[in-house]
PyMOL Python script that loads the backbone (N, CA, C, O; Angstrom):
from pymol import cmd

cmd.read_pdbstr("""\
ATOM      1  N   MET A   1       3.484 -21.694 -16.929  1.00  0.00           N
ATOM      2  CA  MET A   1       4.254 -21.806 -15.708  1.00  0.00           C
ATOM      3  C   MET A   1       3.481 -22.664 -14.716  1.00  0.00           C
ATOM      4  O   MET A   1       2.250 -22.658 -14.683  1.00  0.00           O
ATOM      5  N   SER A   2       4.227 -23.392 -13.921  1.00  0.00           N
ATOM      6  CA  SER A   2       3.598 -24.224 -12.908  1.00  0.00           C
ATOM      7  C   SER A   2       3.248 -23.381 -11.677  1.00  0.00           C
ATOM      8  O   SER A   2       3.681 -22.237 -11.540  1.00  0.00           O
ATOM      9  N   ASN A   3       2.468 -23.971 -10.804  1.00  0.00           N
ATOM     10  CA  ASN A   3       2.129 -23.277  -9.549  1.00  0.00           C
ATOM     11  C   ASN A   3       3.382 -22.938  -8.768  1.00  0.00           C
ATOM     12  O   ASN A   3       3.463 -21.893  -8.122  1.00  0.00           O
ATOM     13  N   GLN A   4       4.365 -23.838  -8.833  1.00  0.00           N
ATOM     14  CA  GLN A   4       5.624 -23.611  -8.124  1.00  0.00           C
ATOM     15  C   GLN A   4       6.306 -22.336  -8.641  1.00  0.00           C
ATOM     16  O   GLN A   4       6.842 -21.553  -7.857  1.00  0.00           O
ATOM     17  N   HIS A   5       6.282 -22.136  -9.954  1.00  0.00           N
ATOM     18  CA  HIS A   5       6.895 -20.939 -10.512  1.00  0.00           C
ATOM     19  C   HIS A   5       6.118 -19.687 -10.115  1.00  0.00           C
ATOM     20  O   HIS A   5       6.716 -18.657  -9.806  1.00  0.00           O
ATOM     21  N   HIS A   6       4.792 -19.774 -10.123  1.00  0.00           N
ATOM     22  CA  HIS A   6       3.977 -18.629  -9.703  1.00  0.00           C
ATOM     23  C   HIS A   6       4.285 -18.264  -8.258  1.00  0.00           C
ATOM     24  O   HIS A   6       4.399 -17.086  -7.920  1.00  0.00           O
ATOM     25  N   GLU A   7       4.420 -19.275  -7.410  1.00  0.00           N
ATOM     26  CA  GLU A   7       4.722 -19.034  -6.001  1.00  0.00           C
ATOM     27  C   GLU A   7       6.089 -18.377  -5.844  1.00  0.00           C
ATOM     28  O   GLU A   7       6.269 -17.495  -5.004  1.00  0.00           O
ATOM     29  N   ARG A   8       7.047 -18.809  -6.654  1.00  0.00           N
ATOM     30  CA  ARG A   8       8.386 -18.215  -6.575  1.00  0.00           C
ATOM     31  C   ARG A   8       8.368 -16.756  -7.011  1.00  0.00           C
ATOM     32  O   ARG A   8       9.046 -15.923  -6.411  1.00  0.00           O
ATOM     33  N   VAL A   9       7.603 -16.441  -8.043  1.00  0.00           N
ATOM     34  CA  VAL A   9       7.495 -15.050  -8.490  1.00  0.00           C
ATOM     35  C   VAL A   9       6.882 -14.206  -7.379  1.00  0.00           C
ATOM     36  O   VAL A   9       7.371 -13.117  -7.080  1.00  0.00           O
ATOM     37  N   GLU A  10       5.820 -14.704  -6.775  1.00  0.00           N
ATOM     38  CA  GLU A  10       5.194 -13.981  -5.665  1.00  0.00           C
ATOM     39  C   GLU A  10       6.181 -13.778  -4.521  1.00  0.00           C
ATOM     40  O   GLU A  10       6.196 -12.725  -3.885  1.00  0.00           O
ATOM     41  N   ALA A  11       7.006 -14.791  -4.264  1.00  0.00           N
ATOM     42  CA  ALA A  11       8.003 -14.686  -3.188  1.00  0.00           C
ATOM     43  C   ALA A  11       9.043 -13.619  -3.519  1.00  0.00           C
ATOM     44  O   ALA A  11       9.489 -12.896  -2.629  1.00  0.00           O
ATOM     45  N   VAL A  12       9.432 -13.515  -4.788  1.00  0.00           N
ATOM     46  CA  VAL A  12      10.403 -12.497  -5.193  1.00  0.00           C
ATOM     47  C   VAL A  12       9.820 -11.099  -4.993  1.00  0.00           C
ATOM     48  O   VAL A  12      10.491 -10.215  -4.461  1.00  0.00           O
ATOM     49  N   VAL A  13       8.590 -10.903  -5.414  1.00  0.00           N
ATOM     50  CA  VAL A  13       7.953  -9.580  -5.269  1.00  0.00           C
ATOM     51  C   VAL A  13       7.788  -9.248  -3.784  1.00  0.00           C
ATOM     52  O   VAL A  13       8.024  -8.115  -3.366  1.00  0.00           O
ATOM     53  N   THR A  14       7.390 -10.226  -3.007  1.00  0.00           N
ATOM     54  CA  THR A  14       7.242 -10.007  -1.558  1.00  0.00           C
ATOM     55  C   THR A  14       8.589  -9.657  -0.931  1.00  0.00           C
ATOM     56  O   THR A  14       8.672  -8.740  -0.114  1.00  0.00           O
ATOM     57  N   ALA A  15       9.638 -10.376  -1.305  1.00  0.00           N
ATOM     58  CA  ALA A  15      10.974 -10.088  -0.769  1.00  0.00           C
ATOM     59  C   ALA A  15      11.421  -8.686  -1.173  1.00  0.00           C
ATOM     60  O   ALA A  15      12.042  -7.972  -0.386  1.00  0.00           O
ATOM     61  N   PHE A  16      11.099  -8.300  -2.408  1.00  0.00           N
ATOM     62  CA  PHE A  16      11.448  -6.960  -2.877  1.00  0.00           C
ATOM     63  C   PHE A  16      10.740  -5.900  -2.040  1.00  0.00           C
ATOM     64  O   PHE A  16      11.336  -4.889  -1.668  1.00  0.00           O
ATOM     65  N   ARG A  17       9.465  -6.141  -1.747  1.00  0.00           N
ATOM     66  CA  ARG A  17       8.714  -5.200  -0.897  1.00  0.00           C
ATOM     67  C   ARG A  17       9.372  -5.078   0.474  1.00  0.00           C
ATOM     68  O   ARG A  17       9.484  -3.980   1.021  1.00  0.00           O
ATOM     69  N   GLU A  18       9.806  -6.208   1.026  1.00  0.00           N
ATOM     70  CA  GLU A  18      10.440  -6.199   2.349  1.00  0.00           C
ATOM     71  C   GLU A  18      11.769  -5.462   2.315  1.00  0.00           C
ATOM     72  O   GLU A  18      12.113  -4.752   3.259  1.00  0.00           O
ATOM     73  N   ILE A  19      12.521  -5.629   1.224  1.00  0.00           N
ATOM     74  CA  ILE A  19      13.799  -4.933   1.094  1.00  0.00           C
ATOM     75  C   ILE A  19      13.575  -3.425   1.022  1.00  0.00           C
ATOM     76  O   ILE A  19      14.321  -2.650   1.621  1.00  0.00           O
ATOM     77  N   LEU A  20      12.544  -3.015   0.284  1.00  0.00           N
ATOM     78  CA  LEU A  20      12.254  -1.586   0.148  1.00  0.00           C
ATOM     79  C   LEU A  20      11.841  -0.952   1.460  1.00  0.00           C
ATOM     80  O   LEU A  20      12.196   0.190   1.752  1.00  0.00           O
ATOM     81  N   GLY A  21      11.093  -1.696   2.243  1.00  0.00           N
ATOM     82  CA  GLY A  21      10.581  -1.140   3.489  1.00  0.00           C
ATOM     83  C   GLY A  21       9.242  -0.444   3.269  1.00  0.00           C
ATOM     84  O   GLY A  21       8.852  -0.144   2.141  1.00  0.00           O
ATOM     85  N   ALA A  22       8.563  -0.203   4.357  1.00  0.00           N
ATOM     86  CA  ALA A  22       7.205   0.333   4.308  1.00  0.00           C
ATOM     87  C   ALA A  22       7.126   1.716   3.681  1.00  0.00           C
ATOM     88  O   ALA A  22       6.214   1.991   2.901  1.00  0.00           O
ATOM     89  N   SER A  23       8.076   2.595   4.014  1.00  0.00           N
ATOM     90  CA  SER A  23       7.979   3.971   3.500  1.00  0.00           C
ATOM     91  C   SER A  23       8.159   4.016   1.981  1.00  0.00           C
ATOM     92  O   SER A  23       7.439   4.756   1.310  1.00  0.00           O
ATOM     93  N   LEU A  24       9.072   3.266   1.435  1.00  0.00           N
ATOM     94  CA  LEU A  24       9.247   3.249  -0.013  1.00  0.00           C
ATOM     95  C   LEU A  24       8.091   2.524  -0.704  1.00  0.00           C
ATOM     96  O   LEU A  24       7.671   2.917  -1.792  1.00  0.00           O
ATOM     97  N   CYS A  25       7.583   1.477  -0.076  1.00  0.00           N
ATOM     98  CA  CYS A  25       6.456   0.742  -0.668  1.00  0.00           C
ATOM     99  C   CYS A  25       5.233   1.631  -0.816  1.00  0.00           C
ATOM    100  O   CYS A  25       4.457   1.469  -1.759  1.00  0.00           O
ATOM    101  N   ARG A  26       5.053   2.571   0.108  1.00  0.00           N
ATOM    102  CA  ARG A  26       3.916   3.487   0.012  1.00  0.00           C
ATOM    103  C   ARG A  26       4.033   4.397  -1.213  1.00  0.00           C
ATOM    104  O   ARG A  26       3.028   4.915  -1.700  1.00  0.00           O
ATOM    105  N   GLN A  27       5.256   4.590  -1.711  1.00  0.00           N
ATOM    106  CA  GLN A  27       5.474   5.446  -2.873  1.00  0.00           C
ATOM    107  C   GLN A  27       5.279   4.691  -4.192  1.00  0.00           C
ATOM    108  O   GLN A  27       5.242   5.299  -5.262  1.00  0.00           O
ATOM    109  N   ILE A  28       5.157   3.381  -4.111  1.00  0.00           N
ATOM    110  CA  ILE A  28       4.985   2.545  -5.301  1.00  0.00           C
ATOM    111  C   ILE A  28       3.549   2.028  -5.297  1.00  0.00           C
ATOM    112  O   ILE A  28       3.080   1.474  -4.303  1.00  0.00           O
ATOM    113  N   SER A  29       2.873   2.213  -6.395  1.00  0.00           N
ATOM    114  CA  SER A  29       1.468   1.805  -6.462  1.00  0.00           C
ATOM    115  C   SER A  29       1.335   0.292  -6.607  1.00  0.00           C
ATOM    116  O   SER A  29       2.270  -0.400  -7.010  1.00  0.00           O
ATOM    117  N   ASP A  30       0.144  -0.199  -6.266  1.00  0.00           N
ATOM    118  CA  ASP A  30      -0.140  -1.622  -6.462  1.00  0.00           C
ATOM    119  C   ASP A  30      -0.016  -1.997  -7.931  1.00  0.00           C
ATOM    120  O   ASP A  30       0.426  -3.100  -8.254  1.00  0.00           O
ATOM    121  N   ALA A  31      -0.399  -1.097  -8.817  1.00  0.00           N
ATOM    122  CA  ALA A  31      -0.296  -1.353 -10.259  1.00  0.00           C
ATOM    123  C   ALA A  31       1.166  -1.542 -10.666  1.00  0.00           C
ATOM    124  O   ALA A  31       1.473  -2.384 -11.509  1.00  0.00           O
ATOM    125  N   GLN A  32       2.055  -0.770 -10.076  1.00  0.00           N
ATOM    126  CA  GLN A  32       3.474  -0.915 -10.391  1.00  0.00           C
ATOM    127  C   GLN A  32       4.019  -2.247  -9.868  1.00  0.00           C
ATOM    128  O   GLN A  32       4.840  -2.882 -10.529  1.00  0.00           O
ATOM    129  N   PHE A  33       3.571  -2.666  -8.697  1.00  0.00           N
ATOM    130  CA  PHE A  33       3.994  -3.975  -8.190  1.00  0.00           C
ATOM    131  C   PHE A  33       3.417  -5.096  -9.062  1.00  0.00           C
ATOM    132  O   PHE A  33       4.073  -6.116  -9.271  1.00  0.00           O
ATOM    133  N   ARG A  34       2.199  -4.910  -9.569  1.00  0.00           N
ATOM    134  CA  ARG A  34       1.623  -5.900 -10.496  1.00  0.00           C
ATOM    135  C   ARG A  34       2.431  -5.946 -11.787  1.00  0.00           C
ATOM    136  O   ARG A  34       2.641  -7.019 -12.352  1.00  0.00           O
ATOM    137  N   ASP A  35       2.883  -4.785 -12.253  1.00  0.00           N
ATOM    138  CA  ASP A  35       3.738  -4.744 -13.438  1.00  0.00           C
ATOM    139  C   ASP A  35       5.040  -5.507 -13.200  1.00  0.00           C
ATOM    140  O   ASP A  35       5.497  -6.257 -14.063  1.00  0.00           O
ATOM    141  N   LEU A  36       5.626  -5.310 -12.036  1.00  0.00           N
ATOM    142  CA  LEU A  36       6.844  -6.041 -11.680  1.00  0.00           C
ATOM    143  C   LEU A  36       6.576  -7.542 -11.690  1.00  0.00           C
ATOM    144  O   LEU A  36       7.358  -8.312 -12.247  1.00  0.00           O
ATOM    145  N   ASP A  37       5.489  -7.951 -11.084  1.00  0.00           N
ATOM    146  CA  ASP A  37       5.094  -9.362 -11.049  1.00  0.00           C
ATOM    147  C   ASP A  37       4.949  -9.907 -12.473  1.00  0.00           C
ATOM    148  O   ASP A  37       5.447 -10.989 -12.785  1.00  0.00           O
ATOM    149  N   ARG A  38       4.263  -9.149 -13.332  1.00  0.00           N
ATOM    150  CA  ARG A  38       4.046  -9.569 -14.717  1.00  0.00           C
ATOM    151  C   ARG A  38       5.360  -9.701 -15.470  1.00  0.00           C
ATOM    152  O   ARG A  38       5.563 -10.670 -16.202  1.00  0.00           O
ATOM    153  N   LEU A  39       6.253  -8.731 -15.295  1.00  0.00           N
ATOM    154  CA  LEU A  39       7.544  -8.774 -15.976  1.00  0.00           C
ATOM    155  C   LEU A  39       8.360  -9.994 -15.559  1.00  0.00           C
ATOM    156  O   LEU A  39       8.995 -10.644 -16.389  1.00  0.00           O
ATOM    157  N   ILE A  40       8.333 -10.292 -14.276  1.00  0.00           N
ATOM    158  CA  ILE A  40       9.075 -11.459 -13.794  1.00  0.00           C
ATOM    159  C   ILE A  40       8.463 -12.735 -14.352  1.00  0.00           C
ATOM    160  O   ILE A  40       9.187 -13.636 -14.776  1.00  0.00           O
ATOM    161  N   ARG A  41       7.130 -12.821 -14.357  1.00  0.00           N
ATOM    162  CA  ARG A  41       6.465 -14.007 -14.918  1.00  0.00           C
ATOM    163  C   ARG A  41       6.798 -14.186 -16.398  1.00  0.00           C
ATOM    164  O   ARG A  41       7.037 -15.304 -16.854  1.00  0.00           O
ATOM    165  N   GLU A  42       6.815 -13.086 -17.144  1.00  0.00           N
ATOM    166  CA  GLU A  42       7.163 -13.162 -18.564  1.00  0.00           C
ATOM    167  C   GLU A  42       8.589 -13.659 -18.747  1.00  0.00           C
ATOM    168  O   GLU A  42       8.859 -14.485 -19.619  1.00  0.00           O
ATOM    169  N   LEU A  43       9.497 -13.157 -17.927  1.00  0.00           N
ATOM    170  CA  LEU A  43      10.887 -13.591 -18.003  1.00  0.00           C
ATOM    171  C   LEU A  43      11.017 -15.080 -17.697  1.00  0.00           C
ATOM    172  O   LEU A  43      11.715 -15.803 -18.406  1.00  0.00           O
ATOM    173  N   VAL A  44      10.352 -15.532 -16.652  1.00  0.00           N
ATOM    174  CA  VAL A  44      10.403 -16.947 -16.294  1.00  0.00           C
ATOM    175  C   VAL A  44       9.830 -17.794 -17.427  1.00  0.00           C
ATOM    176  O   VAL A  44      10.386 -18.843 -17.752  1.00  0.00           O
ATOM    177  N   SER A  45       8.742 -17.359 -18.023  1.00  0.00           N
ATOM    178  CA  SER A  45       8.136 -18.098 -19.139  1.00  0.00           C
ATOM    179  C   SER A  45       9.091 -18.200 -20.321  1.00  0.00           C
ATOM    180  O   SER A  45       9.217 -19.262 -20.931  1.00  0.00           O
ATOM    181  N   VAL A  46       9.758 -17.105 -20.644  1.00  0.00           N
ATOM    182  CA  VAL A  46      10.723 -17.117 -21.750  1.00  0.00           C
ATOM    183  C   VAL A  46      11.854 -18.092 -21.439  1.00  0.00           C
ATOM    184  O   VAL A  46      12.250 -18.886 -22.292  1.00  0.00           O
ATOM    185  N   GLU A  47      12.366 -18.031 -20.228  1.00  0.00           N
ATOM    186  CA  GLU A  47      13.471 -18.920 -19.846  1.00  0.00           C
ATOM    187  C   GLU A  47      13.042 -20.383 -19.892  1.00  0.00           C
ATOM    188  O   GLU A  47      13.809 -21.242 -20.328  1.00  0.00           O
ATOM    189  N   LEU A  48      11.831 -20.669 -19.448  1.00  0.00           N
ATOM    190  CA  LEU A  48      11.336 -22.045 -19.496  1.00  0.00           C
ATOM    191  C   LEU A  48      11.191 -22.535 -20.931  1.00  0.00           C
ATOM    192  O   LEU A  48      11.549 -23.670 -21.243  1.00  0.00           O
ATOM    193  N   ARG A  49      10.665 -21.679 -21.803  1.00  0.00           N
ATOM    194  CA  ARG A  49      10.534 -22.053 -23.223  1.00  0.00           C
ATOM    195  C   ARG A  49      11.898 -22.317 -23.842  1.00  0.00           C
ATOM    196  O   ARG A  49      12.068 -23.292 -24.572  1.00  0.00           O
ATOM    197  N   GLU A  50      12.871 -21.457 -23.557  1.00  0.00           N
ATOM    198  CA  GLU A  50      14.204 -21.632 -24.113  1.00  0.00           C
ATOM    199  C   GLU A  50      14.849 -22.909 -23.598  1.00  0.00           C
ATOM    200  O   GLU A  50      15.512 -23.618 -24.355  1.00  0.00           O
ATOM    201  N   ALA A  51      14.660 -23.207 -22.322  1.00  0.00           N
ATOM    202  CA  ALA A  51      15.206 -24.446 -21.758  1.00  0.00           C
ATOM    203  C   ALA A  51      14.552 -25.662 -22.413  1.00  0.00           C
ATOM    204  O   ALA A  51      15.237 -26.632 -22.738  1.00  0.00           O
ATOM    205  N   ALA A  52      13.244 -25.617 -22.607  1.00  0.00           N
ATOM    206  CA  ALA A  52      12.536 -26.725 -23.259  1.00  0.00           C
ATOM    207  C   ALA A  52      13.022 -26.903 -24.692  1.00  0.00           C
ATOM    208  O   ALA A  52      13.177 -28.029 -25.164  1.00  0.00           O
ATOM    209  N   ASN A  53      13.259 -25.801 -25.377  1.00  0.00           N
ATOM    210  CA  ASN A  53      13.765 -25.883 -26.745  1.00  0.00           C
ATOM    211  C   ASN A  53      15.156 -26.509 -26.782  1.00  0.00           C
ATOM    212  O   ASN A  53      15.450 -27.308 -27.671  1.00  0.00           O
ATOM    213  N   ARG A  54      16.015 -26.153 -25.826  1.00  0.00           N
ATOM    214  CA  ARG A  54      17.356 -26.742 -25.782  1.00  0.00           C
ATOM    215  C   ARG A  54      17.280 -28.237 -25.515  1.00  0.00           C
ATOM    216  O   ARG A  54      18.019 -29.014 -26.120  1.00  0.00           O
ATOM    217  N   VAL A  55      16.395 -28.643 -24.615  1.00  0.00           N
ATOM    218  CA  VAL A  55      16.214 -30.064 -24.327  1.00  0.00           C
ATOM    219  C   VAL A  55      15.740 -30.792 -25.581  1.00  0.00           C
ATOM    220  O   VAL A  55      16.204 -31.895 -25.872  1.00  0.00           O
ATOM    221  N   GLU A  56      14.830 -30.189 -26.314  1.00  0.00           N
ATOM    222  CA  GLU A  56      14.313 -30.802 -27.538  1.00  0.00           C
ATOM    223  C   GLU A  56      15.427 -30.970 -28.576  1.00  0.00           C
ATOM    224  O   GLU A  56      15.513 -32.009 -29.231  1.00  0.00           O
ATOM    225  N   VAL A  57      16.273 -29.957 -28.728  1.00  0.00           N
ATOM    226  CA  VAL A  57      17.371 -30.038 -29.683  1.00  0.00           C
ATOM    227  C   VAL A  57      18.332 -31.159 -29.300  1.00  0.00           C
ATOM    228  O   VAL A  57      18.757 -31.934 -30.157  1.00  0.00           O
ATOM    229  N   VAL A  58      18.670 -31.244 -28.033  1.00  0.00           N
ATOM    230  CA  VAL A  58      19.580 -32.290 -27.571  1.00  0.00           C
ATOM    231  C   VAL A  58      18.943 -33.667 -27.756  1.00  0.00           C
ATOM    232  O   VAL A  58      19.610 -34.607 -28.190  1.00  0.00           O
ATOM    233  N   THR A  59      17.672 -33.787 -27.433  1.00  0.00           N
ATOM    234  CA  THR A  59      16.967 -35.055 -27.590  1.00  0.00           C
ATOM    235  C   THR A  59      16.972 -35.496 -29.049  1.00  0.00           C
ATOM    236  O   THR A  59      17.238 -36.662 -29.339  1.00  0.00           O
ATOM    237  N   LYS A  60      16.686 -34.595 -29.954  1.00  0.00           N
ATOM    238  CA  LYS A  60      16.691 -34.926 -31.384  1.00  0.00           C
ATOM    239  C   LYS A  60      18.088 -35.340 -31.837  1.00  0.00           C
ATOM    240  O   LYS A  60      18.240 -36.291 -32.604  1.00  0.00           O
ATOM    241  N   ALA A  61      19.097 -34.632 -31.364  1.00  0.00           N
ATOM    242  CA  ALA A  61      20.474 -34.966 -31.743  1.00  0.00           C
ATOM    243  C   ALA A  61      20.845 -36.354 -31.237  1.00  0.00           C
ATOM    244  O   ALA A  61      21.461 -37.137 -31.960  1.00  0.00           O
ATOM    245  N   LEU A  62      20.475 -36.658 -30.007  1.00  0.00           N
ATOM    246  CA  LEU A  62      20.778 -37.982 -29.457  1.00  0.00           C
ATOM    247  C   LEU A  62      20.051 -39.072 -30.222  1.00  0.00           C
ATOM    248  O   LEU A  62      20.622 -40.126 -30.500  1.00  0.00           O
ATOM    249  N   ARG A  63      18.808 -38.827 -30.561  1.00  0.00           N
ATOM    250  CA  ARG A  63      18.029 -39.814 -31.312  1.00  0.00           C
ATOM    251  C   ARG A  63      18.631 -40.051 -32.690  1.00  0.00           C
ATOM    252  O   ARG A  63      18.669 -41.186 -33.165  1.00  0.00           O
ATOM    253  N   SER A  64      19.094 -39.005 -33.324  1.00  0.00           N
ATOM    254  CA  SER A  64      19.642 -39.155 -34.671  1.00  0.00           C
ATOM    255  C   SER A  64      20.984 -39.889 -34.657  1.00  0.00           C
ATOM    256  O   SER A  64      21.364 -40.516 -35.646  1.00  0.00           O
ATOM    257  N   GLU A  65      21.693 -39.807 -33.540  1.00  0.00           N
ATOM    258  CA  GLU A  65      22.993 -40.475 -33.440  1.00  0.00           C
ATOM    259  C   GLU A  65      22.901 -41.897 -32.914  1.00  0.00           C
ATOM    260  O   GLU A  65      23.871 -42.651 -32.990  1.00  0.00           O
ATOM    261  N   THR A  66      21.746 -42.270 -32.381  1.00  0.00           N
ATOM    262  CA  THR A  66      21.585 -43.573 -31.777  1.00  0.00           C
ATOM    263  C   THR A  66      20.802 -44.470 -32.726  1.00  0.00           C
ATOM    264  O   THR A  66      19.664 -44.170 -33.085  1.00  0.00           O
ATOM    265  N   ASP A  67      21.412 -45.550 -33.118  1.00  0.00           N
ATOM    266  CA  ASP A  67      20.735 -46.512 -33.980  1.00  0.00           C
ATOM    267  C   ASP A  67      19.630 -47.177 -33.184  1.00  0.00           C
ATOM    268  O   ASP A  67      19.806 -47.476 -32.003  1.00  0.00           O
ATOM    269  N   VAL A  68      18.497 -47.410 -33.818  1.00  0.00           N
ATOM    270  CA  VAL A  68      17.348 -48.013 -33.154  1.00  0.00           C
ATOM    271  C   VAL A  68      17.709 -49.354 -32.539  1.00  0.00           C
ATOM    272  O   VAL A  68      17.224 -49.689 -31.458  1.00  0.00           O
ATOM    273  N   ARG A  69      18.557 -50.129 -33.212  1.00  0.00           N
ATOM    274  CA  ARG A  69      18.972 -51.436 -32.677  1.00  0.00           C
ATOM    275  C   ARG A  69      19.752 -51.288 -31.393  1.00  0.00           C
ATOM    276  O   ARG A  69      19.651 -52.131 -30.502  1.00  0.00           O
ATOM    277  N   GLU A  70      20.536 -50.218 -31.288  1.00  0.00           N
ATOM    278  CA  GLU A  70      21.327 -49.969 -30.078  1.00  0.00           C
ATOM    279  C   GLU A  70      20.422 -49.695 -28.885  1.00  0.00           C
ATOM    280  O   GLU A  70      20.794 -49.952 -27.740  1.00  0.00           O
ATOM    281  N   MET A  71      19.232 -49.170 -29.161  1.00  0.00           N
ATOM    282  CA  MET A  71      18.295 -48.838 -28.091  1.00  0.00           C
ATOM    283  C   MET A  71      17.470 -50.043 -27.689  1.00  0.00           C
ATOM    284  O   MET A  71      16.700 -49.966 -26.731  1.00  0.00           O
ATOM    285  N   GLY A  72      17.608 -51.148 -28.391  1.00  0.00           N
ATOM    286  CA  GLY A  72      16.835 -52.334 -28.064  1.00  0.00           C
ATOM    287  C   GLY A  72      15.423 -52.307 -28.601  1.00  0.00           C
ATOM    288  O   GLY A  72      14.560 -53.017 -28.084  1.00  0.00           O
ATOM    289  N   LEU A  73      15.164 -51.524 -29.603  1.00  0.00           N
ATOM    290  CA  LEU A  73      13.823 -51.429 -30.181  1.00  0.00           C
ATOM    291  C   LEU A  73      13.724 -52.197 -31.467  1.00  0.00           C
ATOM    292  O   LEU A  73      12.663 -52.224 -32.089  1.00  0.00           O
TER     293      LEU A  73
END
""", "prot")
cmd.dss("prot")
cmd.show_as("cartoon", "prot")
cmd.util.cbc("prot")
cmd.orient("prot")
Protein backbone atom coordinates (compact mmCIF):
# COMPACT_ATOMS: atom_id res chain seq x y z
CA MET A 1 0.00 0.00 0.00
CA SER A 2 1.13 3.52 -0.68
CA ASN A 3 1.50 6.21 1.96
CA GLN A 4 -1.72 7.70 0.63
CA HIS A 5 -3.58 4.47 1.39
CA HIS A 6 -2.07 4.26 4.88
CA GLU A 7 -3.18 7.83 5.54
CA ARG A 8 -6.70 7.04 4.36
CA VAL A 9 -6.91 4.02 6.66
CA GLU A 10 -5.76 6.16 9.58
CA ALA A 11 -8.39 8.75 8.63
CA VAL A 12 -11.12 6.08 8.63
CA VAL A 13 -10.13 4.83 12.09
CA THR A 14 -9.93 8.40 13.39
CA ALA A 15 -13.36 9.21 11.93
CA PHE A 16 -14.75 6.04 13.52
CA ARG A 17 -13.36 7.13 16.90
CA GLU A 18 -15.02 10.53 16.47
CA ILE A 19 -18.35 8.93 15.55
CA LEU A 20 -18.21 6.72 18.64
CA GLY A 21 -17.45 9.59 20.96
CA ALA A 22 -15.18 9.71 23.97
CA SER A 23 -17.26 7.54 26.31
CA LEU A 24 -17.51 4.62 23.89
CA CYS A 25 -13.87 4.96 22.86
CA ARG A 26 -12.86 4.47 26.49
CA GLN A 27 -14.59 1.07 26.36
CA ILE A 28 -12.54 -0.02 23.34
CA SER A 29 -8.90 -0.85 23.89
CA ASP A 30 -6.03 0.48 21.81
CA ALA A 31 -5.38 -3.12 20.74
CA GLN A 32 -8.91 -3.36 19.36
CA PHE A 33 -8.46 -0.12 17.41
CA ARG A 34 -5.15 -1.52 16.07
CA ASP A 35 -7.04 -4.65 15.01
CA LEU A 36 -9.56 -2.48 13.19
CA ASP A 37 -6.72 -0.61 11.48
CA ARG A 38 -5.09 -3.92 10.47
CA LEU A 39 -8.34 -5.33 9.10
CA ILE A 40 -8.95 -2.25 6.99
CA ARG A 41 -5.36 -2.32 5.68
CA GLU A 42 -5.74 -5.99 4.75
CA LEU A 43 -8.98 -5.25 2.93
CA VAL A 44 -7.43 -2.36 1.01
CA SER A 45 -4.45 -4.56 0.06
CA VAL A 46 -6.74 -7.31 -1.23
CA GLU A 47 -8.76 -4.81 -3.26
CA LEU A 48 -5.60 -3.28 -4.73
CA ARG A 49 -4.27 -6.72 -5.71
CA GLU A 50 -7.58 -7.65 -7.34
CA ALA A 51 -7.69 -4.36 -9.24
CA ALA A 52 -4.10 -4.88 -10.45
CA ASN A 53 -4.97 -8.40 -11.56
CA ARG A 54 -7.98 -7.12 -13.53
CA VAL A 55 -5.81 -4.49 -15.22
CA GLU A 56 -3.28 -7.18 -16.12
CA VAL A 57 -5.98 -9.40 -17.63
CA VAL A 58 -7.36 -6.54 -19.71
CA THR A 59 -3.86 -5.51 -20.81
CA LYS A 60 -3.05 -9.05 -21.94
CA ALA A 61 -6.35 -9.31 -23.80
CA LEU A 62 -5.74 -6.02 -25.59
CA ARG A 63 -2.21 -7.04 -26.52
CA SER A 64 -3.37 -10.36 -27.90
CA GLU A 65 -6.02 -8.66 -30.05
CA THR A 66 -3.74 -5.93 -31.36
CA ASP A 67 -1.39 -6.81 -34.17
CA VAL A 68 2.12 -5.51 -33.58
CA ARG A 69 2.03 -3.70 -36.94
CA GLU A 70 -1.12 -1.85 -35.87
CA MET A 71 0.79 -0.52 -32.87
CA GLY A 72 3.55 0.86 -35.07
CA LEU A 73 6.21 -1.48 -33.73
